[in-house]
C-alpha positions, 0 to 999 in steps of 0.5 A: 145121606144128603138132601139130594138123595132124600128128595129123590127118594120122596119123589119116587115114593110119591110119583111111583116111578123114577121117570115121573120123579125126575120130571117132578124134580126137574132132574134126569132119570139117571140122576134120580136112579143114581141118588137112590142107589147111593142112598141105599148103599149108605143105608145098607138096605134096598128101598125099592124092588125093580121090575123093568122101568117100574119100582115097588117100595119095600117095607123098609121104604115105607118105614123110612118115608114118614121121617123123610117127609117130616125132614123135607117139610122142615127144610121147606119151612126153613127155606120159606122162612128165609125168604120171608126174612129176606123180604122183611129185611128190605121192606122197611128202614128206620132212619134218624137225622139232624134236621139239615140232613133229614130234609135236605139230603136223605129223601133224595138219597132214598128216592135214588135207591134201586126199585128192588131195594126201595123199602115199602115202609120208611121211618125218617125222624128229625132229632138233635145230634145228641138224640140221633146218637142215642137212637142209634146206640139203643138200636131203635133206628137202623142208621143215623145221619148226624153232624160230626165230630162225636165221640161214642165207642158204641158207634160205627161211622161209615164215612165223613163228609165235609162241605163249606157252610154258606150264607143265606140272605134276603133277595133284596139285601144290598149284600145279595149282589156280592158273589162271595161274602167276606168275613169283614162284611159278615162281621158287621151284620146281624147273623143267625145260626145254630145255638149249640156251642159244641158243634157248628157254632164253635167253628163259626166263632173260631173263624171270626176269631182267626180272622181278627174280628170279635164275635158278631151280633148273633141270633140263635136257632136250633135248625138251619131251616128256621135260621133261613126263614129268619133271614127271609124275614130280614132279621139277619144273615143266616150261616147254615149248612149247605144241604138245607140251603141247597136241598130245601129251597126257600123263596125270597132268599139267595145263597152265597158262599163265604170267603172263609171256609167254615166246614160242615162235617157230617156222616152216617152212623150205625150201632157198633158191629150191628149187621146192616140190611141190604137196603141199609148197606145200599143207602150208606153208599147212596147218601154219599153219592147223592151228597156229591151230586148236590154239592160237587165241592164236597170232600169225602173222608174215610171213617178212620179220619174221625179222631184227627178231625176231633183233635183239630176241632177241639184241641186248644 
């Protein structure tokens, strides 16, 4: 027996006729009749006595009815629960990101989600790269946006973005008239950048070393936005990720490209083999598209390129 037959039987019991049962179910009278006949054949006994268009339930039909109604009620509850799960799945999303992406990229990507997928509740937290990884590994957050590379086998990296870092300097700086800042010019300035020696700062130090300059005078910050504010105050030239520079405009500064490509790598991560909600899957794609709109020169790499990226940055 199948659900179609049981629904037909329950409808006839409730409506008192095959025609009325068909209207209740949105089916034709012949299809309801056929479902009842198939059910009777499978059960091996009659459920209704027929007299023209009217039907009368047999004693065995009444004995069956309670169990059938209980089963159909269970099916209806399952359907309702499934709808609630689907609705809840798209009601909220929990995101964690480094400050550069939490402020300069994710809000714009969230705003571009289709109305049907835009969550009613959004949690977006800014953390250090190490804490972003920990939050995603512990599954307290659905998605993380973090600078790369990283090496944790418990994570899925969905894609890798690469964009050149930029210089931010006061609008009244003598160097503001330069269309592009050379390493030679920057080497003679006080620079403001990230303090973490294992990520972005490592690539800055390497770029100056490769260009034949010693390490410039550096002021440290833990976020690009703070570095930009320090540059605005005249403390130095900030070398920062492009998303903060272009996505979080600061009055009184200008953004200039650097002649030497100092790449900023980033990506979206989730817990390994953990299923994503519809809204999370949509956001994985939308963040990449929004990043490209903000930075047309951005390169997007497959997640499989991560090990080669790791080797290129950390290999001696």
